[in-house]
C-alpha positions in Angstrom: -0.2 0.0 -0.1 1.2 3.4 -0.7 2.6 5.4 2.5 1.2 8.5 4.3 4.0 10.4 2.4 2.6 9.4 -1.0 -0.7 10.6 -0.1 0.9 13.9 1.0 2.7 14.4 -2.1 1.4 17.1 -4.6 -0.7 15.6 -7.2 1.7 16.6 -10.2 4.3 14.8 -8.4 2.2 11.5 -7.9 1.1 11.8 -11.3 4.7 11.9 -12.8 5.6 8.7 -10.8 2.5 6.9 -11.9 3.1 7.6 -15.5 6.8 6.7 -15.0 5.6 3.5 -13.2 3.3 2.8 -15.9 5.6 3.4 -19.0 8.2 1.0 -17.3 6.1 -1.8 -15.8 4.1 -1.6 -19.3 7.1 -2.1 -21.1 8.9 -4.9 -19.1 6.5 -6.1 -16.6 6.9 -6.6 -12.8 9.8 -9.1 -13.1 11.6 -6.9 -15.7 10.7 -3.3 -14.4 13.5 -1.3 -13.2 13.1 1.1 -10.3 16.2 3.3 -11.3 14.2 3.9 -14.7 11.2 4.9 -13.0 13.0 7.3 -10.8 14.7 8.8 -13.5 11.9 9.2 -15.7 9.7 10.7 -12.9 12.8 13.1 -11.8 12.9 11.6 -8.3 15.4 10.1 -6.5 15.2 6.5 -6.3 15.4 6.3 -2.4 12.0 8.7 -2.8 10.3 5.6 -4.1 10.7 4.0 -0.9 9.6 6.9 0.9 6.4 6.4 -1.2 5.9 2.5 -1.4 7.6 -0.2 0.8 9.2 -1.8 -2.1 8.7 -2.5 -6.0 5.9 -4.9 -5.7 3.8 -2.4 -3.9 4.7 0.0 -6.5 3.6 -2.4 -9.3 0.3 -3.4 -7.4 -0.7 0.4 -7.0 0.0 1.0 -10.3 -2.0 -1.7 -11.8 -5.1 -1.1 -9.6 -4.8 2.6 -10.7 -5.0 1.7 -14.2 -8.0 -0.6 -13.4 -9.8 2.5 -11.5 -9.2 4.7 -14.6 -10.9 2.1 -16.8 -13.7 1.7 -14.3 -14.2 5.4 -14.2 -14.5 5.5 -17.9 -16.7 2.6 -18.1 -19.1 4.2 -15.3 -21.9 5.1 -17.8 -22.5 1.5 -18.4 -22.2 0.3 -14.8 -25.4 1.6 -13.4 -28.8 1.0 -14.9 -29.4 -0.9 -18.2 -31.3 1.1 -21.0 -34.8 0.1 -21.0 -35.0 0.9 -24.8 -32.2 -1.6 -25.6 -32.0 -5.2 -25.2 -29.2 -6.6 -22.7 -27.2 -8.2 -25.3 -27.1 -4.9 -27.4 -26.6 -2.8 -24.5 -23.6 -4.8 -23.1 -22.2 -5.2 -26.9 -22.1 -1.4 -26.9 -20.2 -1.2 -23.5 -17.7 -3.5 -24.6 -17.0 -2.0 -28.0 -16.5 1.0 -25.6 -14.3 -0.6 -23.4 -12.0 -2.1 -26.3 -11.8 1.7 -27.5 -10.5 2.9 -24.4 -7.6 0.6 -24.5 -7.1 1.3 -28.0 -6.9 5.2 -26.9 -4.9 4.5 -24.0 -1.8 2.5 -25.0 0.4 3.3 -21.9 -2.5 1.8 -19.6 -2.9 -0.9 -21.8 0.9 -1.8 -21.5 0.3 -2.2 -17.7 -2.7 -4.3 -18.4 -0.4 -6.7 -20.5 2.0 -6.8 -17.8 -0.7 -7.7 -15.2 -2.0 -10.4 -17.3 0.9 -11.9 -18.8 3.1 -11.5 -15.6 5.5 -14.5 -15.0 5.8 -14.1 -11.3 2.6 -15.9 -10.0 2.6 -14.5 -6.6 2.7 -10.9 -8.4 0.2 -12.0 -10.7 -2.2 -13.2 -8.4 -1.9 -10.1 -5.6 -2.6 -7.8 -8.6 -5.2 -9.5 -10.4 -7.4 -10.5 -7.4 -8.2 -6.9 -6.6 -8.6 -6.0 -9.8 -11.3 -8.8 -10.3 -13.0 -7.7 -7.4 -13.5 -4.3 -9.2 -14.9 -6.2 -12.4 -17.3 -8.2 -10.3 -18.6 -5.3 -8.5 -19.6 -3.4 -12.0 -20.8 -6.6 -13.6 -22.9 -8.6 -11.2 -25.6 -5.8 -11.0 -26.1 -5.7 -14.4 -26.5 -9.4 -14.9 -28.8 -9.4 -11.8 -30.8 -6.7 -13.8 -30.8 -8.7 -17.0 -32.3 -11.6 -14.9 -35.0 -9.4 -13.3 -35.9 -8.2 -16.8 -36.3 -11.9 -18.0 -33.4 -11.6 -20.5 -31.2 -14.2 -18.3 -32.8 -17.5 -17.2 -34.4 -17.2 -13.6 -31.8 -20.1 -12.5 -29.1 -18.7 -14.6 -25.8 -19.4 -13.1 -24.4 -15.9 -12.7 -21.0 -17.2 -11.0 -20.3 -19.4 -14.2 -21.2 -16.3 -16.5 -19.1 -13.7 -14.6 -16.2 -16.3 -14.4 -16.6 -16.4 -18.5 -16.8 -12.5 -18.8 -13.6 -12.2 -16.3 -11.3 -14.3 -19.0 -13.2 -12.3 -22.1 -12.9 -8.7 -21.2 -9.0 -8.6 -20.0 -8.4 -10.6 -23.1 -10.3 -8.0 -25.3 -8.4 -5.2 -23.6 -5.0 -6.6 -24.9 -5.8 -9.2 -28.0 -6.8 -6.6 -30.6 -3.2 -4.9 -30.2 -0.8 -7.5 -29.2 0.3 -9.8 -31.8 0.3 -13.8 -31.0 -2.6 -13.8 -28.8 -5.8 -14.1 -30.9 -5.8 -14.0 -34.7 -9.6 -13.5 -34.6 -9.2 -10.1 -33.0 -5.7 -8.7 -33.6 -5.3 -5.8 -35.9 -8.7 -5.7 -37.4 -10.4 -2.8 -38.7 -13.3 -1.3 -36.6 -15.8 -3.0 -38.3 -14.5 -6.6 -38.2 -13.4 -5.9 -34.5 -17.0 -5.0 -33.7 -18.2 -8.2 -35.6 -15.6 -10.4 -33.8 -16.4 -8.9 -30.1 -20.3 -9.7 -30.8 -19.5 -13.3 -32.2 -17.7 -13.9 -28.9 -20.4 -12.6 -26.6 -23.0 -14.2 -28.5 -21.2 -17.5 -27.8 -21.0 -16.8 -24.3 -24.5 -15.6 -23.7 -26.4 -18.0 -25.7 -26.5 -20.6 -23.0 -27.9 -18.1 -20.3 -31.0 -16.7 -21.6 -34.0 -17.2 -24.1 -34.1 -13.7 -25.2 -30.2 -13.5 -25.6 -30.0 -16.0 -28.2 -32.7 -14.1 -30.2 -30.8 -10.8 -29.6 -27.5 -12.2 -30.1 -28.5 -13.4 -33.7 -30.2 -10.4 -34.7 -27.2 -8.4 -33.6 -24.5 -10.5 -35.2 -26.6 -10.9 -38.4 -26.9 -7.1 -38.6 -23.1 -6.8 -38.3 -22.4 -9.0 -41.3 -24.7 -6.9 -43.5 
């Protein structure tokens, strides 16, 4: 956790350190990230970093969580009430497309997400991803519960299983369209092809969880082909 000294810093100084940490960890991950490089880029002494954080791991964890919070804040318009004029599938598909655009437009933050998901140190990977998953679940579960209440998910739909599938898909969608070697269905596609691929993936996931979702997904994916 950040120290009191970190919280007492001027916002501009905190932002410089965070941006430097995002850039370094995004390029090299936790295992390869260098505190000297972060300090030099931020314009602070390396010793100052240990006044802000107990160790390198704490800095990495805080950086990853800050990236997740920024993404969550961007997605706030889709994390409240479902649009009553849209099917749940269409609402979720549009939100997912906005999610992917966010990562396309924020390459530094995306680099940290890549580092978090592909980190080779299992202790670091687990410690960082668990709080990030809690952020995801806090936003997704209420939406699924609303969809079930509207009758768009089966009354006995296994929301925990659906949430697990979404926890696999959404981080993948944050990086796979932009990183080679992860997913040829998503990588380096033009915006129209990427939208079609996203909806195909969502349709495959949601089809088993609600009768109306099957029809909505079929209509949506068919319209994307025309």
